[in-house]
MIMAR-995191 format. One record per residue (C-alpha): x negated, y negated, z; residue in one letter; residue number from 1. Coordinates in nm, 3 decimals. Example, Ala and Ser with C-alpha at 12.3 -4.5 7.8 and 13.67 -1.06 7.14 Angstrom:
BEGIN
<pt X="-1.230" Y="0.450" Z="0.780" resn="A" resi="1"/>
<pt X="-1.367" Y="0.106" Z="0.714" resn="S" resi="2"/>
This chain:
BEGIN
<pt X="-12.548" Y="-9.472" Z="8.706" resn="M" resi="1"/>
<pt X="-12.302" Y="-9.773" Z="8.700" resn="S" resi="2"/>
<pt X="-11.943" Y="-9.751" Z="8.603" resn="L" resi="3"/>
<pt X="-11.731" Y="-10.031" Z="8.429" resn="T" resi="4"/>
<pt X="-11.466" Y="-10.179" Z="8.661" resn="P" resi="5"/>
<pt X="-11.199" Y="-9.988" Z="8.467" resn="E" resi="6"/>
<pt X="-11.345" Y="-9.648" Z="8.499" resn="L" resi="7"/>
<pt X="-11.425" Y="-9.718" Z="8.868" resn="A" resi="8"/>
<pt X="-11.059" Y="-9.819" Z="8.921" resn="L" resi="9"/>
<pt X="-10.932" Y="-9.502" Z="8.740" resn="R" resi="10"/>
<pt X="-11.152" Y="-9.266" Z="8.965" resn="I" resi="11"/>
<pt X="-11.071" Y="-9.461" Z="9.271" resn="G" resi="12"/>
<pt X="-10.693" Y="-9.417" Z="9.209" resn="L" resi="13"/>
<pt X="-10.724" Y="-9.058" Z="9.098" resn="A" resi="14"/>
<pt X="-10.921" Y="-8.972" Z="9.420" resn="A" resi="15"/>
<pt X="-10.643" Y="-9.123" Z="9.632" resn="R" resi="16"/>
<pt X="-10.386" Y="-8.883" Z="9.479" resn="T" resi="17"/>
<pt X="-10.606" Y="-8.574" Z="9.582" resn="L" resi="18"/>
<pt X="-10.605" Y="-8.465" Z="9.942" resn="P" resi="19"/>
<pt X="-10.929" Y="-8.494" Z="10.131" resn="D" resi="20"/>
<pt X="-11.115" Y="-8.612" Z="9.817" resn="T" resi="21"/>
<pt X="-11.330" Y="-8.939" Z="9.805" resn="E" resi="22"/>
<pt X="-11.417" Y="-9.122" Z="9.499" resn="P" resi="23"/>
<pt X="-11.776" Y="-8.996" Z="9.526" resn="G" resi="24"/>
<pt X="-11.671" Y="-8.633" Z="9.533" resn="R" resi="25"/>
<pt X="-11.450" Y="-8.657" Z="9.235" resn="L" resi="26"/>
<pt X="-11.709" Y="-8.854" Z="9.029" resn="M" resi="27"/>
<pt X="-11.960" Y="-8.595" Z="9.111" resn="A" resi="28"/>
<pt X="-11.724" Y="-8.330" Z="8.993" resn="A" resi="29"/>
<pt X="-11.650" Y="-8.508" Z="8.673" resn="L" resi="30"/>
<pt X="-12.026" Y="-8.569" Z="8.601" resn="I" resi="31"/>
<pt X="-12.099" Y="-8.204" Z="8.650" resn="E" resi="32"/>
<pt X="-11.800" Y="-8.100" Z="8.419" resn="H" resi="33"/>
<pt X="-11.822" Y="-8.356" Z="8.125" resn="V" resi="34"/>
<pt X="-12.180" Y="-8.482" Z="8.174" resn="G" resi="35"/>
<pt X="-12.349" Y="-8.821" Z="8.188" resn="L" resi="36"/>
<pt X="-12.256" Y="-9.088" Z="8.093" resn="P" resi="37"/>
<pt X="-11.889" Y="-9.098" Z="8.207" resn="L" resi="38"/>
<pt X="-11.699" Y="-9.274" Z="7.938" resn="T" resi="39"/>
<pt X="-11.327" Y="-9.369" Z="7.861" resn="P" resi="40"/>
<pt X="-11.355" Y="-9.132" Z="7.549" resn="E" resi="41"/>
<pt X="-11.454" Y="-8.842" Z="7.778" resn="K" resi="42"/>
<pt X="-11.188" Y="-8.897" Z="8.026" resn="L" resi="43"/>
<pt X="-10.926" Y="-8.967" Z="7.763" resn="A" resi="44"/>
<pt X="-10.899" Y="-8.587" Z="7.680" resn="V" resi="45"/>
<pt X="-10.933" Y="-8.468" Z="8.041" resn="L" resi="46"/>
<pt X="-10.681" Y="-8.198" Z="8.119" resn="K" resi="47"/>
<pt X="-10.550" Y="-8.040" Z="8.445" resn="V" resi="48"/>
<pt X="-10.743" Y="-7.728" Z="8.379" resn="K" resi="49"/>
<pt X="-11.068" Y="-7.933" Z="8.352" resn="D" resi="50"/>
<pt X="-11.016" Y="-8.068" Z="8.704" resn="L" resi="51"/>
<pt X="-10.937" Y="-7.711" Z="8.825" resn="K" resi="52"/>
<pt X="-11.267" Y="-7.588" Z="8.666" resn="E" resi="53"/>
<pt X="-11.482" Y="-7.884" Z="8.792" resn="A" resi="54"/>
<pt X="-11.723" Y="-7.828" Z="9.088" resn="A" resi="55"/>
<pt X="-11.711" Y="-7.470" Z="9.049" resn="D" resi="56"/>
<pt X="-11.335" Y="-7.453" Z="9.101" resn="G" resi="57"/>
<pt X="-11.344" Y="-7.667" Z="9.419" resn="E" resi="58"/>
<pt X="-11.056" Y="-7.886" Z="9.326" resn="L" resi="59"/>
<pt X="-10.855" Y="-7.582" Z="9.184" resn="G" resi="60"/>
<pt X="-10.704" Y="-7.523" Z="9.532" resn="E" resi="61"/>
<pt X="-10.537" Y="-7.864" Z="9.537" resn="L" resi="62"/>
<pt X="-10.170" Y="-7.920" Z="9.469" resn="P" resi="63"/>
<pt X="-10.080" Y="-7.872" Z="9.106" resn="L" resi="64"/>
<pt X="-9.865" Y="-8.202" Z="9.108" resn="D" resi="65"/>
<pt X="-10.156" Y="-8.395" Z="9.260" resn="D" resi="66"/>
<pt X="-10.393" Y="-8.269" Z="8.991" resn="L" resi="67"/>
<pt X="-10.150" Y="-8.368" Z="8.719" resn="K" resi="68"/>
<pt X="-10.135" Y="-8.727" Z="8.865" resn="K" resi="69"/>
<pt X="-10.505" Y="-8.754" Z="8.897" resn="A" resi="70"/>
<pt X="-10.570" Y="-8.612" Z="8.525" resn="A" resi="71"/>
<pt X="-10.324" Y="-8.879" Z="8.392" resn="A" resi="72"/>
<pt X="-10.487" Y="-9.167" Z="8.597" resn="L" resi="73"/>
<pt X="-10.835" Y="-9.053" Z="8.488" resn="L" resi="74"/>
<pt X="-10.718" Y="-9.067" Z="8.131" resn="R" resi="75"/>
<pt X="-10.588" Y="-9.433" Z="8.185" resn="G" resi="76"/>
<pt X="-10.218" Y="-9.325" Z="8.201" resn="E" resi="77"/>
<pt X="-9.989" Y="-9.499" Z="8.444" resn="G" resi="78"/>
<pt X="-10.244" Y="-9.749" Z="8.588" resn="L" resi="79"/>
<pt X="-10.105" Y="-10.030" Z="8.785" resn="P" resi="80"/>
<pt X="-10.085" Y="-10.364" Z="8.616" resn="E" resi="81"/>
<pt X="-10.406" Y="-10.502" Z="8.752" resn="I" resi="82"/>
<pt X="-10.625" Y="-10.738" Z="8.572" resn="V" resi="83"/>
<pt X="-10.993" Y="-10.597" Z="8.589" resn="V" resi="84"/>
<pt X="-11.183" Y="-10.879" Z="8.740" resn="E" resi="85"/>
<pt X="-11.513" Y="-10.958" Z="8.575" resn="E" resi="86"/>
<pt X="-11.797" Y="-10.958" Z="8.808" resn="G" resi="87"/>
<pt X="-11.640" Y="-10.677" Z="9.031" resn="L" resi="88"/>
<pt X="-11.908" Y="-10.433" Z="9.146" resn="P" resi="89"/>
<pt X="-11.898" Y="-10.066" Z="9.054" resn="S" resi="90"/>
<pt X="-11.892" Y="-9.801" Z="9.330" resn="P" resi="91"/>
<pt X="-12.171" Y="-9.542" Z="9.330" resn="Q" resi="92"/>
<pt X="-12.127" Y="-9.172" Z="9.395" resn="P" resi="93"/>
<pt X="-12.153" Y="-9.043" Z="9.756" resn="Y" resi="94"/>
<pt X="-12.087" Y="-8.725" Z="9.927" resn="A" resi="95"/>
<pt X="-12.077" Y="-8.640" Z="10.296" resn="D" resi="96"/>
<pt X="-12.442" Y="-8.595" Z="10.423" resn="G" resi="97"/>
<pt X="-12.603" Y="-8.800" Z="10.153" resn="D" resi="98"/>
<pt X="-12.694" Y="-9.084" Z="10.393" resn="M" resi="99"/>
<pt X="-12.760" Y="-8.930" Z="10.753" resn="P" resi="100"/>
<pt X="-12.684" Y="-9.156" Z="11.034" resn="G" resi="101"/>
<pt X="-12.460" Y="-9.380" Z="10.824" resn="S" resi="102"/>
<pt X="-12.144" Y="-9.571" Z="10.908" resn="I" resi="103"/>
<pt X="-11.864" Y="-9.667" Z="10.675" resn="R" resi="104"/>
<pt X="-11.789" Y="-10.050" Z="10.646" resn="V" resi="105"/>
<pt X="-11.509" Y="-10.223" Z="10.479" resn="A" resi="106"/>
<pt X="-11.521" Y="-10.591" Z="10.352" resn="I" resi="107"/>
<pt X="-11.215" Y="-10.784" Z="10.286" resn="A" resi="108"/>
<pt X="-11.262" Y="-10.955" Z="9.956" resn="S" resi="109"/>
<pt X="-11.077" Y="-11.167" Z="9.694" resn="N" resi="110"/>
<pt X="-11.360" Y="-11.244" Z="9.441" resn="G" resi="111"/>
<pt X="-11.629" Y="-11.015" Z="9.303" resn="G" resi="112"/>
<pt X="-11.849" Y="-10.882" Z="9.584" resn="E" resi="113"/>
<pt X="-11.780" Y="-11.169" Z="9.832" resn="R" resi="114"/>
<pt X="-11.691" Y="-11.149" Z="10.208" resn="V" resi="115"/>
<pt X="-11.408" Y="-11.405" Z="10.148" resn="D" resi="116"/>
<pt X="-11.068" Y="-11.234" Z="10.235" resn="G" resi="117"/>
<pt X="-10.829" Y="-11.283" Z="10.505" resn="H" resi="118"/>
<pt X="-10.715" Y="-10.949" Z="10.637" resn="F" resi="119"/>
<pt X="-10.344" Y="-11.002" Z="10.567" resn="G" resi="120"/>
<pt X="-10.395" Y="-11.144" Z="10.222" resn="S" resi="121"/>
<pt X="-10.715" Y="-11.018" Z="10.050" resn="C" resi="122"/>
<pt X="-10.685" Y="-10.869" Z="9.711" resn="A" resi="123"/>
<pt X="-10.903" Y="-10.545" Z="9.795" resn="R" resi="124"/>
<pt X="-11.150" Y="-10.393" Z="10.036" resn="F" resi="125"/>
<pt X="-11.482" Y="-10.293" Z="9.935" resn="L" resi="126"/>
<pt X="-11.597" Y="-9.997" Z="10.127" resn="V" resi="127"/>
<pt X="-11.961" Y="-9.935" Z="10.168" resn="Y" resi="128"/>
<pt X="-12.176" Y="-9.646" Z="10.338" resn="Q" resi="129"/>
<pt X="-12.449" Y="-9.808" Z="10.542" resn="V" resi="130"/>
<pt X="-12.738" Y="-9.620" Z="10.677" resn="A" resi="131"/>
<pt X="-13.075" Y="-9.750" Z="10.857" resn="P" resi="132"/>
<pt X="-13.243" Y="-9.937" Z="10.560" resn="G" resi="133"/>
<pt X="-13.001" Y="-9.872" Z="10.281" resn="Q" resi="134"/>
<pt X="-12.628" Y="-9.950" Z="10.186" resn="A" resi="135"/>
<pt X="-12.426" Y="-9.815" Z="9.913" resn="R" resi="136"/>
<pt X="-12.079" Y="-9.947" Z="9.767" resn="L" resi="137"/>
<pt X="-11.861" Y="-9.624" Z="9.743" resn="I" resi="138"/>
<pt X="-11.511" Y="-9.737" Z="9.684" resn="D" resi="139"/>
<pt X="-11.285" Y="-10.024" Z="9.607" resn="I" resi="140"/>
<pt X="-10.943" Y="-10.018" Z="9.752" resn="R" resi="141"/>
<pt X="-10.678" Y="-10.260" Z="9.614" resn="A" resi="142"/>
<pt X="-10.413" Y="-10.387" Z="9.837" resn="T" resi="143"/>
<pt X="-10.144" Y="-10.424" Z="9.568" resn="S" resi="144"/>
<pt X="-9.984" Y="-10.094" Z="9.596" resn="A" resi="145"/>
<pt X="-9.833" Y="-10.139" Z="9.935" resn="M" resi="146"/>
<pt X="-9.468" Y="-10.021" Z="9.950" resn="P" resi="147"/>
<pt X="-9.202" Y="-10.288" Z="10.019" resn="D" resi="148"/>
<pt X="-9.084" Y="-10.122" Z="10.334" resn="D" resi="149"/>
<pt X="-9.424" Y="-10.079" Z="10.502" resn="E" resi="150"/>
<pt X="-9.564" Y="-10.279" Z="10.790" resn="D" resi="151"/>
<pt X="-9.829" Y="-10.494" Z="10.611" resn="K" resi="152"/>
<pt X="-10.092" Y="-10.497" Z="10.872" resn="N" resi="153"/>
<pt X="-10.047" Y="-10.120" Z="10.969" resn="A" resi="154"/>
<pt X="-10.061" Y="-10.022" Z="10.603" resn="W" resi="155"/>
<pt X="-10.377" Y="-10.227" Z="10.545" resn="R" resi="156"/>
<pt X="-10.541" Y="-10.076" Z="10.861" resn="A" resi="157"/>
<pt X="-10.449" Y="-9.734" Z="10.730" resn="G" resi="158"/>
<pt X="-10.605" Y="-9.804" Z="10.382" resn="L" resi="159"/>
<pt X="-10.946" Y="-9.831" Z="10.560" resn="I" resi="160"/>
<pt X="-10.895" Y="-9.592" Z="10.858" resn="A" resi="161"/>
<pt X="-11.205" Y="-9.403" Z="10.758" resn="D" resi="162"/>
<pt X="-11.418" Y="-9.718" Z="10.818" resn="C" resi="163"/>
<pt X="-11.573" Y="-9.801" Z="11.163" resn="Q" resi="164"/>
<pt X="-11.647" Y="-10.179" Z="11.085" resn="L" resi="165"/>
<pt X="-11.453" Y="-10.432" Z="10.901" resn="L" resi="166"/>
<pt X="-11.592" Y="-10.775" Z="10.795" resn="Y" resi="167"/>
<pt X="-11.337" Y="-11.031" Z="10.720" resn="I" resi="168"/>
<pt X="-11.325" Y="-11.414" Z="10.686" resn="A" resi="169"/>
<pt X="-11.040" Y="-11.434" Z="10.925" resn="S" resi="170"/>
<pt X="-10.783" Y="-11.215" Z="11.099" resn="I" resi="171"/>
<pt X="-10.477" Y="-11.292" Z="11.313" resn="G" resi="172"/>
<pt X="-10.430" Y="-11.159" Z="11.669" resn="G" resi="173"/>
<pt X="-10.162" Y="-10.900" Z="11.592" resn="P" resi="174"/>
<pt X="-10.334" Y="-10.771" Z="11.282" resn="A" resi="175"/>
<pt X="-10.668" Y="-10.745" Z="11.489" resn="A" resi="176"/>
<pt X="-10.480" Y="-10.533" Z="11.745" resn="A" resi="177"/>
<pt X="-10.370" Y="-10.290" Z="11.484" resn="K" resi="178"/>
<pt X="-10.710" Y="-10.264" Z="11.336" resn="V" resi="179"/>
<pt X="-10.851" Y="-10.197" Z="11.666" resn="I" resi="180"/>
<pt X="-10.604" Y="-9.923" Z="11.733" resn="R" resi="181"/>
<pt X="-10.699" Y="-9.757" Z="11.405" resn="A" resi="182"/>
<pt X="-11.056" Y="-9.723" Z="11.550" resn="G" resi="183"/>
<pt X="-11.206" Y="-10.001" Z="11.336" resn="I" resi="184"/>
<pt X="-11.431" Y="-10.279" Z="11.485" resn="H" resi="185"/>
<pt X="-11.339" Y="-10.632" Z="11.308" resn="P" resi="186"/>
<pt X="-11.604" Y="-10.879" Z="11.269" resn="I" resi="187"/>
<pt X="-11.506" Y="-11.224" Z="11.160" resn="K" resi="188"/>
<pt X="-11.758" Y="-11.393" Z="10.910" resn="R" resi="189"/>
<pt X="-11.619" Y="-11.727" Z="10.835" resn="P" resi="190"/>
<pt X="-11.931" Y="-11.840" Z="10.660" resn="Q" resi="191"/>
<pt X="-11.860" Y="-11.568" Z="10.402" resn="M" resi="192"/>
<pt X="-12.147" Y="-11.456" Z="10.174" resn="G" resi="193"/>
<pt X="-12.221" Y="-11.170" Z="9.921" resn="Q" resi="194"/>
<pt X="-12.117" Y="-10.838" Z="10.037" resn="G" resi="195"/>
<pt X="-12.427" Y="-10.661" Z="9.911" resn="G" resi="196"/>
<pt X="-12.660" Y="-10.900" Z="10.110" resn="Q" resi="197"/>
<pt X="-12.436" Y="-10.888" Z="10.413" resn="V" resi="198"/>
<pt X="-12.457" Y="-10.489" Z="10.421" resn="M" resi="199"/>
<pt X="-12.844" Y="-10.519" Z="10.358" resn="A" resi="200"/>
<pt X="-12.861" Y="-10.716" Z="10.661" resn="E" resi="201"/>
<pt X="-12.653" Y="-10.474" Z="10.856" resn="L" resi="202"/>
<pt X="-12.868" Y="-10.181" Z="10.732" resn="A" resi="203"/>
<pt X="-13.191" Y="-10.367" Z="10.863" resn="E" resi="204"/>
<pt X="-13.006" Y="-10.397" Z="11.210" resn="I" resi="205"/>
<pt X="-12.919" Y="-10.029" Z="11.200" resn="L" resi="206"/>
<pt X="-13.292" Y="-9.948" Z="11.117" resn="A" resi="207"/>
<pt X="-13.417" Y="-10.139" Z="11.433" resn="G" resi="208"/>
<pt X="-13.254" Y="-10.136" Z="11.771" resn="S" resi="209"/>
<pt X="-12.879" Y="-10.206" Z="11.732" resn="P" resi="210"/>
<pt X="-12.691" Y="-10.381" Z="12.006" resn="P" resi="211"/>
<pt X="-12.490" Y="-10.148" Z="12.241" resn="P" resi="212"/>
<pt X="-12.159" Y="-10.205" Z="12.070" resn="W" resi="213"/>
<pt X="-12.301" Y="-10.114" Z="11.745" resn="L" resi="214"/>
<pt X="-12.490" Y="-9.818" Z="11.873" resn="A" resi="215"/>
<pt X="-12.155" Y="-9.676" Z="12.029" resn="K" resi="216"/>
<pt X="-11.998" Y="-9.715" Z="11.661" resn="V" resi="217"/>
<pt X="-12.294" Y="-9.520" Z="11.539" resn="M" resi="218"/>
<pt X="-12.221" Y="-9.232" Z="11.781" resn="G" resi="219"/>
<pt X="-12.525" Y="-9.272" Z="11.991" resn="Q" resi="220"/>
<pt X="-12.499" Y="-9.155" Z="12.350" resn="S" resi="221"/>
<pt X="-12.509" Y="-9.403" Z="12.640" resn="P" resi="222"/>
<pt X="-12.844" Y="-9.259" Z="12.745" resn="Q" resi="223"/>
<pt X="-12.981" Y="-9.330" Z="12.391" resn="E" resi="224"/>
<pt X="-12.834" Y="-9.687" Z="12.399" resn="R" resi="225"/>
<pt X="-13.009" Y="-9.751" Z="12.730" resn="I" resi="226"/>
<pt X="-13.332" Y="-9.627" Z="12.597" resn="R" resi="227"/>
<pt X="-13.311" Y="-9.848" Z="12.310" resn="F" resi="228"/>
<pt X="-13.232" Y="-10.149" Z="12.521" resn="A" resi="229"/>
<pt X="-13.534" Y="-10.080" Z="12.753" resn="L" resi="230"/>
<pt X="-13.757" Y="-10.036" Z="12.451" resn="E" resi="231"/>
<pt X="-13.641" Y="-10.372" Z="12.310" resn="E" resi="232"/>
<pt X="-13.723" Y="-10.551" Z="12.659" resn="E" resi="233"/>
<pt X="-14.061" Y="-10.389" Z="12.670" resn="E" resi="234"/>
<pt X="-14.148" Y="-10.488" Z="12.308" resn="A" resi="235"/>
């Protein structure tokens, strides 16, 4: 199922208001409650009690104020003044455990699905879940909502703090240090390219014998990394 950019924006923003709730989890709960396809008409009448009842009441334990904000955003109320860009990809549902052995990767982007953003000025981060042999876009995180009093680089690093890798066209030294401190490995890609293709290439690397630094990101033990290195030498 694909979403229009506007619905993807509503779900992404609503998920951010709910503690420990990823867009894929919220989307799955909405589909279970209102059925497919998800449409603006279905979400336009969504109430707080609907969110409480969704997913067998799983969201019902969340703070009431957060549920109210999320319901309003899902209805299309109070959305930031963002022009929905033509050609922007639509996130797909994802829940923890869907893709065993996967890592989470952010792409700094300004246009469509391109890897073309500077870390400190990109319009958004495209967030992918990447496993050996497969990649899935699971979220789009706009950078326009940064509070005026926040440190820009620290705030942007926090926006993608659940990611292990970051692909950017360029990044400055101080910003890179903050990204690394957040536990994210930055990868410069000045030649840019389409995000989907770049992630497909990464998925193929994961399916083979990833280099030691990437194996470490994937959580493989030093012994496993040594074994893969020896096998690659013998091949």
